[in-house]
VMD Tcl script that builds the backbone (N, CA, C; Angstrom):
set m [mol new atoms 255]
animate dup $m
set s [atomselect $m all]
$s set {name element resname resid chain x y z} {
  {N N MET 1 A -2.586 -16.202 -6.836}
  {CA C MET 1 A -2.388 -15.172 -7.828}
  {C C MET 1 A -2.693 -13.786 -7.257}
  {N N HIS 2 A -3.744 -13.703 -6.466}
  {CA C HIS 2 A -4.117 -12.417 -5.891}
  {C C HIS 2 A -3.025 -11.899 -4.953}
  {N N PHE 3 A -2.458 -12.803 -4.183}
  {CA C PHE 3 A -1.438 -12.399 -3.219}
  {C C PHE 3 A -0.212 -11.832 -3.921}
  {N N LEU 4 A 0.183 -12.456 -5.011}
  {CA C LEU 4 A 1.330 -11.972 -5.775}
  {C C LEU 4 A 1.045 -10.588 -6.346}
  {N N LEU 5 A -0.168 -10.373 -6.834}
  {CA C LEU 5 A -0.550 -9.063 -7.355}
  {C C LEU 5 A -0.522 -8.012 -6.254}
  {N N TRP 6 A -1.027 -8.357 -5.079}
  {CA C TRP 6 A -1.023 -7.410 -3.960}
  {C C TRP 6 A 0.389 -7.081 -3.526}
  {N N ILE 7 A 1.267 -8.072 -3.525}
  {CA C ILE 7 A 2.652 -7.828 -3.138}
  {C C ILE 7 A 3.332 -6.891 -4.129}
  {N N ILE 8 A 3.136 -7.133 -5.407}
  {CA C ILE 8 A 3.754 -6.280 -6.433}
  {C C ILE 8 A 3.190 -4.867 -6.372}
  {N N VAL 9 A 1.866 -4.765 -6.305}
  {CA C VAL 9 A 1.225 -3.450 -6.238}
  {C C VAL 9 A 1.644 -2.717 -4.969}
  {N N GLY 10 A 1.658 -3.414 -3.842}
  {CA C GLY 10 A 2.037 -2.791 -2.580}
  {C C GLY 10 A 3.471 -2.299 -2.587}
  {N N ALA 11 A 4.379 -3.086 -3.169}
  {CA C ALA 11 A 5.783 -2.675 -3.228}
  {C C ALA 11 A 5.963 -1.435 -4.078}
  {N N VAL 12 A 5.323 -1.408 -5.230}
  {CA C VAL 12 A 5.463 -0.253 -6.131}
  {C C VAL 12 A 4.808 0.985 -5.528}
  {N N VAL 13 A 3.599 0.832 -5.008}
  {CA C VAL 13 A 2.886 1.983 -4.446}
  {C C VAL 13 A 3.577 2.488 -3.184}
  {N N GLY 14 A 4.076 1.583 -2.353}
  {CA C GLY 14 A 4.809 2.007 -1.159}
  {C C GLY 14 A 6.062 2.784 -1.519}
  {N N TRP 15 A 6.779 2.297 -2.524}
  {CA C TRP 15 A 7.990 2.993 -2.970}
  {C C TRP 15 A 7.640 4.375 -3.528}
  {N N LEU 16 A 6.586 4.460 -4.359}
  {CA C LEU 16 A 6.191 5.755 -4.926}
  {C C LEU 16 A 5.711 6.723 -3.848}
  {N N THR 17 A 4.985 6.226 -2.870}
  {CA C THR 17 A 4.536 7.085 -1.776}
  {C C THR 17 A 5.731 7.577 -0.965}
  {N N GLY 18 A 6.689 6.703 -0.721}
  {CA C GLY 18 A 7.896 7.101 -0.007}
  {C C GLY 18 A 8.688 8.162 -0.754}
  {N N ARG 19 A 8.668 8.116 -2.078}
  {CA C ARG 19 A 9.362 9.121 -2.879}
  {C C ARG 19 A 8.717 10.497 -2.742}
  {N N ASN 20 A 7.429 10.531 -2.438}
  {CA C ASN 20 A 6.721 11.802 -2.296}
  {C C ASN 20 A 6.886 12.424 -0.920}
  {N N LEU 21 A 7.484 11.704 0.006}
  {CA C LEU 21 A 7.679 12.229 1.347}
  {C C LEU 21 A 8.965 13.036 1.413}
  {N N ARG 22 A 8.973 14.045 2.238}
  {CA C ARG 22 A 10.166 14.861 2.425}
  {C C ARG 22 A 11.281 13.977 2.977}
  {N N GLY 23 A 12.422 13.997 2.348}
  {CA C GLY 23 A 13.531 13.154 2.768}
  {C C GLY 23 A 13.433 11.747 2.200}
  {N N TYR 24 A 12.530 11.535 1.250}
  {CA C TYR 24 A 12.345 10.242 0.584}
  {C C TYR 24 A 11.943 9.119 1.532}
  {N N GLY 25 A 11.155 9.415 2.521}
  {CA C GLY 25 A 10.604 8.372 3.383}
  {C C GLY 25 A 11.667 7.645 4.176}
  {N N TYR 26 A 11.553 6.343 4.263}
  {CA C TYR 26 A 12.474 5.528 5.044}
  {C C TYR 26 A 13.430 4.734 4.178}
  {N N GLY 27 A 13.485 5.037 2.933}
  {CA C GLY 27 A 14.297 4.258 2.006}
  {C C GLY 27 A 13.403 3.331 1.210}
  {N N PRO 28 A 13.850 2.933 0.046}
  {CA C PRO 28 A 12.985 2.150 -0.837}
  {C C PRO 28 A 12.555 0.801 -0.260}
  {N N LEU 29 A 13.408 0.149 0.484}
  {CA C LEU 29 A 13.075 -1.168 1.006}
  {C C LEU 29 A 11.996 -1.095 2.081}
  {N N ILE 30 A 12.160 -0.215 3.042}
  {CA C ILE 30 A 11.182 -0.092 4.134}
  {C C ILE 30 A 9.863 0.463 3.598}
  {N N ASP 31 A 9.925 1.453 2.700}
  {CA C ASP 31 A 8.700 1.984 2.104}
  {C C ASP 31 A 7.951 0.892 1.345}
  {N N SER 32 A 8.678 0.048 0.641}
  {CA C SER 32 A 8.044 -1.053 -0.090}
  {C C SER 32 A 7.412 -2.053 0.867}
  {N N PHE 33 A 8.088 -2.364 1.973}
  {CA C PHE 33 A 7.514 -3.283 2.958}
  {C C PHE 33 A 6.254 -2.711 3.587}
  {N N MET 34 A 6.245 -1.410 3.870}
  {CA C MET 34 A 5.037 -0.786 4.418}
  {C C MET 34 A 3.909 -0.820 3.391}
  {N N GLY 35 A 4.230 -0.604 2.129}
  {CA C GLY 35 A 3.229 -0.692 1.074}
  {C C GLY 35 A 2.674 -2.098 0.934}
  {N N ILE 36 A 3.558 -3.098 1.020}
  {CA C ILE 36 A 3.103 -4.488 0.942}
  {C C ILE 36 A 2.182 -4.812 2.111}
  {N N ALA 37 A 2.541 -4.361 3.301}
  {CA C ALA 37 A 1.695 -4.610 4.475}
  {C C ALA 37 A 0.322 -3.978 4.297}
  {N N GLY 38 A 0.285 -2.740 3.822}
  {CA C GLY 38 A -0.998 -2.079 3.594}
  {C C GLY 38 A -1.814 -2.764 2.515}
  {N N ALA 39 A -1.144 -3.202 1.452}
  {CA C ALA 39 A -1.848 -3.875 0.366}
  {C C ALA 39 A -2.414 -5.215 0.819}
  {N N MET 40 A -1.667 -5.934 1.635}
  {CA C MET 40 A -2.157 -7.217 2.125}
  {C C MET 40 A -3.363 -7.026 3.045}
  {N N VAL 41 A -3.311 -6.021 3.903}
  {CA C VAL 41 A -4.454 -5.736 4.786}
  {C C VAL 41 A -5.676 -5.367 3.952}
  {N N GLY 42 A -5.497 -4.486 2.972}
  {CA C GLY 42 A -6.614 -4.084 2.125}
  {C C GLY 42 A -7.157 -5.228 1.288}
  {N N GLY 43 A -6.269 -6.013 0.711}
  {CA C GLY 43 A -6.703 -7.135 -0.107}
  {C C GLY 43 A -7.430 -8.202 0.696}
  {N N PHE 44 A -6.882 -8.547 1.865}
  {CA C PHE 44 A -7.530 -9.547 2.706}
  {C C PHE 44 A -8.871 -9.053 3.227}
  {N N SER 45 A -8.968 -7.773 3.554}
  {CA C SER 45 A -10.245 -7.260 4.054}
  {C C SER 45 A -11.309 -7.287 2.970}
  {N N MET 46 A -10.922 -7.037 1.726}
  {CA C MET 46 A -11.903 -7.124 0.631}
  {C C MET 46 A -12.324 -8.575 0.387}
  {N N ARG 47 A -11.371 -9.489 0.463}
  {CA C ARG 47 A -11.712 -10.906 0.301}
  {C C ARG 47 A -12.605 -11.367 1.452}
  {N N PHE 48 A -12.316 -10.895 2.659}
  {CA C PHE 48 A -13.118 -11.254 3.821}
  {C C PHE 48 A -14.532 -10.689 3.702}
  {N N ALA 49 A -14.658 -9.530 3.055}
  {CA C ALA 49 A -15.968 -8.904 2.877}
  {C C ALA 49 A -16.816 -9.626 1.830}
  {N N GLY 50 A -16.210 -10.565 1.093}
  {CA C GLY 50 A -16.993 -11.371 0.168}
  {C C GLY 50 A -16.804 -11.035 -1.295}
  {N N PHE 51 A -15.887 -10.161 -1.625}
  {CA C PHE 51 A -15.643 -9.838 -3.020}
  {C C PHE 51 A -14.771 -10.930 -3.623}
  {N N SER 52 A -15.231 -11.524 -4.725}
  {CA C SER 52 A -14.456 -12.578 -5.376}
  {C C SER 52 A -14.671 -12.486 -6.883}
  {N N GLY 53 A -13.970 -13.306 -7.626}
  {CA C GLY 53 A -14.069 -13.275 -9.077}
  {C C GLY 53 A -13.258 -12.138 -9.663}
  {N N SER 54 A -13.505 -11.832 -10.934}
  {CA C SER 54 A -12.718 -10.785 -11.596}
  {C C SER 54 A -13.042 -9.401 -11.046}
  {N N ILE 55 A -14.293 -9.123 -10.735}
  {CA C ILE 55 A -14.638 -7.826 -10.152}
  {C C ILE 55 A -14.061 -7.725 -8.755}
  {N N GLY 56 A -14.054 -8.813 -8.032}
  {CA C GLY 56 A -13.457 -8.821 -6.705}
  {C C GLY 56 A -11.963 -8.576 -6.757}
  {N N MET 57 A -11.294 -9.107 -7.794}
  {CA C MET 57 A -9.852 -8.895 -7.917}
  {C C MET 57 A -9.549 -7.432 -8.205}
  {N N VAL 58 A -10.335 -6.810 -9.060}
  {CA C VAL 58 A -10.124 -5.395 -9.383}
  {C C VAL 58 A -10.397 -4.531 -8.163}
  {N N SER 59 A -11.494 -4.782 -7.477}
  {CA C SER 59 A -11.813 -3.968 -6.297}
  {C C SER 59 A -10.818 -4.214 -5.173}
  {N N ALA 60 A -10.379 -5.454 -4.990}
  {CA C ALA 60 A -9.387 -5.738 -3.959}
  {C C ALA 60 A -8.055 -5.078 -4.293}
  {N N THR 61 A -7.700 -5.018 -5.569}
  {CA C THR 61 A -6.462 -4.356 -5.969}
  {C C THR 61 A -6.552 -2.855 -5.741}
  {N N MET 62 A -7.696 -2.254 -6.024}
  {CA C MET 62 A -7.871 -0.823 -5.784}
  {C C MET 62 A -7.801 -0.509 -4.283}
  {N N VAL 63 A -8.422 -1.332 -3.467}
  {CA C VAL 63 A -8.345 -1.128 -2.021}
  {C C VAL 63 A -6.927 -1.374 -1.531}
  {N N ALA 64 A -6.230 -2.331 -2.127}
  {CA C ALA 64 A -4.841 -2.586 -1.760}
  {C C ALA 64 A -3.978 -1.364 -2.054}
  {N N ILE 65 A -4.221 -0.704 -3.181}
  {CA C ILE 65 A -3.480 0.515 -3.520}
  {C C ILE 65 A -3.754 1.603 -2.484}
  {N N LEU 66 A -5.014 1.806 -2.160}
  {CA C LEU 66 A -5.371 2.836 -1.177}
  {C C LEU 66 A -4.781 2.529 0.193}
  {N N CYS 67 A -4.828 1.281 0.599}
  {CA C CYS 67 A -4.277 0.917 1.912}
  {C C CYS 67 A -2.757 1.019 1.935}
  {N N ALA 68 A -2.099 0.729 0.822}
  {CA C ALA 68 A -0.642 0.858 0.765}
  {C C ALA 68 A -0.230 2.315 0.906}
  {N N VAL 69 A -0.949 3.211 0.227}
  {CA C VAL 69 A -0.667 4.641 0.357}
  {C C VAL 69 A -0.957 5.101 1.779}
  {N N ALA 70 A -2.079 4.654 2.333}
  {CA C ALA 70 A -2.452 5.066 3.682}
  {C C ALA 70 A -1.448 4.569 4.713}
  {N N MET 71 A -1.002 3.323 4.585}
  {CA C MET 71 A -0.041 2.771 5.547}
  {C C MET 71 A 1.264 3.551 5.517}
  {N N THR 72 A 1.801 3.809 4.328}
  {CA C THR 72 A 3.066 4.526 4.216}
  {C C THR 72 A 2.926 5.954 4.721}
  {N N ALA 73 A 1.820 6.619 4.368}
  {CA C ALA 73 A 1.618 8.002 4.792}
  {C C ALA 73 A 1.365 8.103 6.302}
  {N N LEU 74 A 0.628 7.158 6.868}
  {CA C LEU 74 A 0.347 7.200 8.303}
  {C C LEU 74 A 1.602 6.963 9.133}
  {N N VAL 75 A 2.436 6.034 8.707}
  {CA C VAL 75 A 3.681 5.799 9.440}
  {C C VAL 75 A 4.568 7.029 9.357}
  {N N ALA 76 A 4.604 7.656 8.192}
  {CA C ALA 76 A 5.408 8.861 8.035}
  {C C ALA 76 A 4.854 10.010 8.885}
  {N N ALA 77 A 3.536 10.147 8.933}
  {CA C ALA 77 A 2.924 11.204 9.735}
  {C C ALA 77 A 3.145 10.964 11.231}
  {N N ALA 78 A 3.100 9.714 11.637}
  {CA C ALA 78 A 3.297 9.396 13.048}
  {C C ALA 78 A 4.727 9.686 13.487}
  {N N SER 79 A 5.650 9.602 12.550}
  {CA C SER 79 A 7.057 9.866 12.921}
  {C C SER 79 A 7.459 11.316 12.655}
  {N N GLY 80 A 6.539 12.141 12.189}
  {CA C GLY 80 A 6.816 13.549 12.017}
  {C C GLY 80 A 7.303 13.961 10.639}
  {N N ARG 81 A 7.338 13.032 9.680}
  {CA C ARG 81 A 7.750 13.405 8.325}
  {C C ARG 81 A 6.571 14.064 7.614}
  {N N GLN 82 A 6.890 14.980 6.709}
  {CA C GLN 82 A 5.845 15.723 6.017}
  {C C GLN 82 A 5.959 15.509 4.528}
  {N N ARG 83 A 4.824 15.713 3.851}
  {CA C ARG 83 A 4.815 15.616 2.398}
  {C C ARG 83 A 5.223 16.936 1.801}
  {N N TYR 84 A 5.711 16.872 0.587}
  {CA C TYR 84 A 5.985 18.110 -0.146}
  {C C TYR 84 A 4.670 18.807 -0.427}
  {N N ALA 85 A 4.676 20.123 -0.358}
  {CA C ALA 85 A 3.459 20.897 -0.601}
  {C C ALA 85 A 3.269 21.116 -2.081}
}
mol reanalyze $m
mol bondsrecalc $m
mol representation Tube
mol addrep $m
């Protein structure tokens, strides 16, 4: 169940982050995949750190959101794309 939530959250957050980039990022599909990758890394790291149960799910989802935004923004920054001011 957690994995499905991370995938959905990562896809939506990656797409929204890509929309905020100049030139709309890499397209909705690639932005969503980058968001999913970031969300999975964040979610797994929270689970590995020992967070479990309902509070663990909420905290892992919040970290998944932050990691999805960070992954999409870092890839965009590394390739020279900029955010709207």
